[in-house]
C-alpha positions, -999 to 999 in steps of 0.1 A, spaced: 0 0 0 14 33 -10 6 66 6 -2 100 -8 29 120 -17 43 141 12 38 179 10 71 187 -7 77 221 -21 78 218 -59 113 218 -75 121 239 -105 131 224 -138 120 190 -149 108 171 -179 126 178 -212 109 154 -236 80 176 -250 89 199 -278 86 236 -272 55 250 -289 60 274 -317 62 311 -307 32 334 -311 -4 327 -307 -34 330 -330 -19 355 -353 1 335 -379 -21 328 -409 -20 291 -420 -14 279 -455 -43 284 -479 -69 256 -479 -70 231 -506 -94 236 -535 -130 230 -525 -145 195 -530 -180 182 -526 -189 160 -496 -167 130 -496 -176 97 -511 -171 68 -487 -142 45 -494 -147 7 -491 -152 -3 -455 -129 -27 -438 -143 -61 -430 -163 -59 -397 -152 -80 -368 -176 -105 -351 -191 -93 -319 -176 -104 -286 -197 -123 -261 -197 -100 -230 -204 -129 -208 -168 -142 -214 -147 -112 -204 -115 -131 -202 -118 -145 -238 -103 -128 -268 -127 -113 -294 -130 -134 -325 -104 -122 -351 -91 -97 -326 -62 -96 -303 -60 -116 -271 -83 -100 -245 -68 -83 -216 -73 -106 -185 -90 -91 -155 -63 -103 -132 -62 -81 -101 -32 -81 -77 -39 -72 -41 -31 -39 -26 -10 -11 -40 -30 19 -31 -35 41 -1 -70 52 7 -76 83 28 -111 90 39 -134 96 9 -143 132 3 -179 142 -3 -188 145 -40 -193 180 -53 -217 196 -77 -219 188 -114 -187 197 -131 -175 208 -165 -141 194 -177 -126 194 -211 -137 215 -240 -153 205 -272 -169 228 -299 -188 258 -314 -212 277 -337 -219 304 -363 -249 319 -380 -259 303 -413 -263 325 -444 -299 335 -451 -313 339 -486 -293 336 -519 -255 337 -514 -224 330 -534 -215 293 -534 -191 284 -506 -167 255 -509 -169 247 -472 -206 239 -470 -224 210 -486 -245 218 -517 -282 219 -511 -312 215 -535 -326 249 -547 -358 261 -531 -388 254 -553 -416 279 -554 -451 266 -549 -471 264 -581 -508 274 -580 -531 247 -591 -560 253 -615 -594 255 -600 -622 231 -609 -638 234 -643 -661 264 -646 -646 281 -615 -636 311 -637 -601 314 -621 -615 316 -586 -596 285 -575 -563 301 -587 -570 333 -568 -578 313 -536 -546 293 -541 -525 325 -544 -541 339 -512 -533 307 -494 -496 309 -505 -494 345 -494 -510 336 -460 -487 306 -455 -456 327 -463 -467 354 -438 -474 328 -412 -439 312 -418 -423 347 -412 -442 351 -380 -432 317 -368 -395 323 -377 -395 356 -359 -414 343 -329 -392 313 -327 -361 335 -325 -376 357 -298 -387 326 -278 -352 312 -280 -337 343 -263 -364 350 -239 -368 314 -226 -330 308 -222 -335 308 -184 -353 275 -184 -331 257 -209 -359 251 -235 -349 251 -271 -369 261 -302 -386 233 -321 -376 229 -357 -365 204 -384 -329 196 -394 -315 212 -426 -315 191 -457 -291 161 -453 -288 164 -416 -299 138 -391 -325 150 -365 -311 157 -331 -324 129 -307 -348 146 -284 -332 181 -286 -315 178 -251 -315 212 -235 -281 227 -227 -272 241 -193 -254 273 -204 -275 304 -201 -270 338 -217 -255 362 -191 -273 394 -184 -243 412 -199 -222 393 -224 -194 419 -223 -168 402 -202 -140 417 -180 -106 401 -171 -110 381 -140 -74 370 -130 -42 364 -150 -18 341 -132 20 346 -140 36 317 -157 64 298 -139 97 300 -158 118 268 -155 150 265 -175 138 234 -192 104 230 -208 81 214 -183 46 199 -187 17 214 -168 -13 195 -184 -48 196 -170 -74 222 -160 -109 218 -146 -137 242 -141 -165 233 -116 -192 254 -100 -170 269 -72 -134 265 -83 -110 265 -112 -82 240 -109 -49 241 -127 -17 221 -127 16 240 -120 52 230 -114 48 197 -93 15 209 -78 -22 214 -85 -39 246 -73 -75 256 -69 -86 292 -75 -119 308 -65 -142 322 -92 -147 356 -77 -113 372 -79 -90 343 -87 -77 340 -52 -60 307 -42 -84 283 -24 -61 253 -20 -27 239 -31 -18 202 -34 19 194 -38 33 164 -57 68 148 -53 75 152 -90 63 166 -123 28 161 -134 30 143 -168 -6 138 -179 -42 146 -168 -76 135 -179 -102 160 -190 -130 141 -174 -146 146 -140 -166 120 -121 -181 126 -86 -162 158 -85 -129 139 -89 -103 138 -116 -70 119 -122 -34 127 -131 -2 108 -139 29 121 -121 66 113 -113 74 96 -80 105 118 -76 118 151 -87 145 154 -114 181 155 -101 214 158 -119 218 121 -115 183 113 -127 173 141 -151 143 123 -165 125 101 -140 96 81 -155 60 89 -151 47 59 -131 22 72 -105 -16 77 -108 -34 100 -84 -71 109 -79 -79 145 -68 -110 158 -51 -115 191 -69 -135 208 -43 -115 198 -12 -81 199 -28 -72 165 -14 -54 135 -29 -79 107 -25 -55 79 -34 -23 72 -54 -7 41 -68 12 25 -97 8 -4 -121 28 -36 -117 20 -68 -135 36 -97 -155 45 -72 -182 65 -50 -159 83 -73 -135 90 -57 -101 91 -22 -116 61 1 -120 49 5 -156 56 38 -173 23 56 -180 16 83 -206 -22 88 -204 -50 85 -179 -88 88 -182 -120 83 -162 -153 66 -171 -178 64 -144 -161 47 -114 -131 35 -134 -97 52 -137 -76 37 -165 -40 45 -175 -17 31 -201 18 34 -215 45 15 -233 40 -16 -212 2 -18 -214 -26 -5 -192 -41 -8 -158 -73 4 -140 -85 12 -105 -117 20 -87 -122 58 -86 -134 59 -50 -108 38 -32 -80 29 -56 -87 -8 -57 -70 -24 -87 -93 -37 -114 -66 -50 -138 -29 -47 -144 -5 -50 -174 0 -86 -185 27 -100 -208 11 -111 -241 26 -137 -264 13 -119 -295 29 -86 -285 -4 -69 -279 -9 -42 -254 -34 -14 -244 -18 17 -259 -42 42 -244 -78 45 -231 -105 70 -237 -133 77 -211 -164 98 -206 -197 81 -212 -181 47 -219 -146 32 -217 -127 23 -249 -91 14 -258 -67 14 -287 -49 -19 -286 -18 -25 -307 -2 -58 -317 34 -60 -329 36 -96 -340 45 -108 -375 18 -85 -389 13 -53 -370 -24 -45 -363 -44 -19 -344 -78 -25 -328 -104 -1 -314 -123 -18 -286 -152 -10 -262 -145 -23 -227 -164 -34 -197 -152 -7 -172 -153 -31 -143 -132 -59 -158 -115 -45 -189 -129 -73 -210 -138 -62 -246 -175 -59 -254 -168 -50 -291 -136 -51 -312 -129 -35 -346 -97 -41 -365 -85 -10 -383 -73 -11 -419 -38 -22 -427 -13 6 -429 -26 22 -397 0 20 -369 -17 43 -344 -51 58 -337 -70 82 -315 -105 81 -300 -128 111 -306 -158 97 -288 -165 65 -268 -203 66 -271 -208 63 -300 -173 50 -307 -156 73 -332 -119 66 -340 -95 89 -358 -65 78 -378 -40 90 -404 -43 64 -431 -12 61 -452 1 95 -440 -26 112 -461 -37 138 -435 -31 174 -446 -24 207 -428 -9 190 -398 -42 177 -385 -30 141 -380 -65 129 -392 -73 116 -426 -103 94 -417 -129 89 -390 -142 54 -383 -177 51 -367 -180 17 -349 -213 3 -337 -218 -16 -304 -213 -49 -321 -178 -39 -333 -189 -34 -370 -180 -4 -391 -210 18 -395 -194 46 -415 -160 59 -426 -156 97 -430 -128 110 -451 -112 143 -440 -81 139 -463 -91 167 -487 -75 194 -466 -107 213 -463 -113 204 -427 -98 213 -394 -96 194 -361 -64 177 -348 -53 145 -332 -19 135 -318 -8 101 -330 12 95 -298 -19 100 -275 -52 82 -277 -74 109 -261 -59 141 -273 -81 151 -302 -92 188 -303 -117 208 -323 -137 177 -331 -170 172 -313 -196 144 -314 -233 149 -307 -268 148 -322 -258 118 -343 -231 139 -360 -195 148 -358 -188 185 -359 -155 198 -374 -143 233 -384 -135 240 -420 -99 249 -429 -92 286 -426 -96 305 -458 -98 340 -473 -129 360 -462 -153 380 -484 -130 410 -483 -104 401 -509 -84 432 -500 -78 420 -464 -54 393 -452 -80 383 -426 -90 346 -424 -123 330 -416 -139 295 -415 -171 276 -407 -184 248 -385 -196 218 -405 -208 183 -397 -210 147 -410 -238 123 -403 -226 93 -382 -251 69 -398 -242 76 -435 -207 91 -432 -218 119 -455 -214 156 -450 -246 174 -440 -258 209 -450 -251 221 -415 -230 253 -415 -223 280 -390 -201 309 -401 -174 323 -378 -179 358 -393 -156 381 -412 -121 382 -397 -130 355 -370 -122 318 -370 -139 293 -347 -134 259 -333 -157 238 -311 -150 232 -275 -177 207 -263 -213 198 -265 -239 214 -241 -269 192 -245 -277 193 -282 -260 227 -285 -223 233 -293 -201 256 -273 -174 272 -295 -146 297 -292 -141 324 -318 -105 335 -324 -106 373 -328 -89 396 -353 -61 418 -341 -84 446 -328 -111 425 -311 -115 402 -281 -124 365 -285 -160 352 -282 -178 322 -267 -209 312 -286 -235 285 -284 -248 270 -316 -282 253 -319 -276 218 -331 -307 218 -352 -308 253 -368 -271 261 -364 -282 295 -351 -255 312 -330 -261 328 -296 -234 350 -281 -225 340 -245 -193 361 -240 -173 388 -258 -139 396 -243 -125 431 -241 -108 447 -272 -84 467 -250 -48 461 -260 -34 445 -228 -64 421 -225 -62 412 -262 -25 405 -260 -29 383 -230 -57 363 -246 -42 358 -280 -8 347 -266 -23 312 -261 -20 290 -291 -51 267 -295 -29 237 -302 -10 240 -269 -37 254 -246 -68 242 -228 -101 262 -230 -127 258 -202 -160 277 -203 -189 274 -179 -216 297 -165 -201 329 -178 -165 321 -169 -137 314 -194 -102 301 -185 -74 296 -211 -43 278 -199 -9 265 -210 1 228 -211 39 235 -212 60 262 -195 95 274 -200 116 305 -193 106 332 -218 128 339 -248 153 368 -243 138 401 -254 102 391 -248 84 421 -235 48 411 -229 42 392 -196 36 355 -200 7 338 -180 0 303 -169 -36 310 -175 -59 340 -182 -96 342 -173 -127 363 -181 -160 367 -164 -194 379 -179 -220 394 -156 
């Protein structure tokens, strides 16, 4: 049984493996997008895998890799008294919205083509009516059109005025889009004043070596951020420190998920020293976000690791299961008390759990390095780790990421065909039986969203909800051809058919947007501002794609500079209840000559 780390003061310096993010922030324009293409045709699907009998958790799925046994060694975790669970929480970001064009407009390559609107044709009246039937038909058309206008206007007013109770306007999906299941109301309300003010900007630590500080969480009463070998909670009134939790070494990884007001991190058991500059990341710890306490900590030892703890690179949470994996395989524990659920086991076929994804369900990317390398995406029983469904990805794929666990959506770069540094050429939608439902191609270069091939649960700007996957278009020239300003749109693909829908929300001239997360059937998105504006948080209706402004940040120079110094690719965005926090995931001593102050995180509050 291990014990929670003693309250050391955090050392400076540390982990040197991550690459330093590129200088600058949102300002540098990307390469022009590839020429427009129509919605992608679906390539042939890989052969589906037979479903796995969930009643035999220790057995391997047919045609799949050997299943991970649910062997549970005794002990290994210290269990302090359990803290009381807090209020519902909001962890990692996912994505956003814009207002669709109304009426005739120039064709746009970043939206799906739609059928032209056909005018209603009057029908001739009965014989001998003397044209009276035609006149009555015309009057009916005029009346119907007037009623439609009234309903549209009333619907828009109702959406705004009824935002306090979470109701959404009723409507039908746009052509080609799947209907949102039930139109689940979102929890985010429009603040009385959407004009925000800076809340608190925390100075960045400045170690000599680049050091990881991944993880940030926003709950109803506290914002929590990792720092140098510690995790700190800040109040939401003025950013004052509420609590500080020290760790013995650097924090290597953190899950975006929150369950029972708890989250999880991977950290080093010791600090870096001249003799041991790069200690391994081997420890898992669960944190109570409200109390600021370490609930338990432990490591993974099994037949695949010998007597040494397994190195771990990722951690996630699904319900009451904490799962972590690395180069020697994966392990899992009970969230509340740290009881081991499974541990890494040596596999004769060279198969291992490369990384887990959590949230609504638990899934894994499992790789096999035998005579023929293969990659599997599997849904797991979170209590035992036994596969409940297994899908073998196409040959030529040596790594993959998981965008969503329910439904299971997997991202991969097939044959290194991904463009614009996205790391994603295709999305694979897998059904609960382990069969391929749809394959979505993003290889044209017209779409944004990114995944890191080395991490299973590190996709950004890709959100799943309403039976669709939402992605931003690639940035492109705006309507003003004399300006260098860029813009883009939020688009979607149907998860049943794999085809692009006619959904489209425009970021607006000189703005670009990317989605952060779902809020019921709505999408929360961040809009990157032009040089003379502040950023925006918007909510996009998942049915109509109508945009509602939730927050607009100040355009004053100091505030602008602080906000736009955070690159979306190396930062975490957390928004809830009129509060926005943007934080770094790596820190290092600033470059010589840098004049603007550098912050670990900045925050904004709307009234």
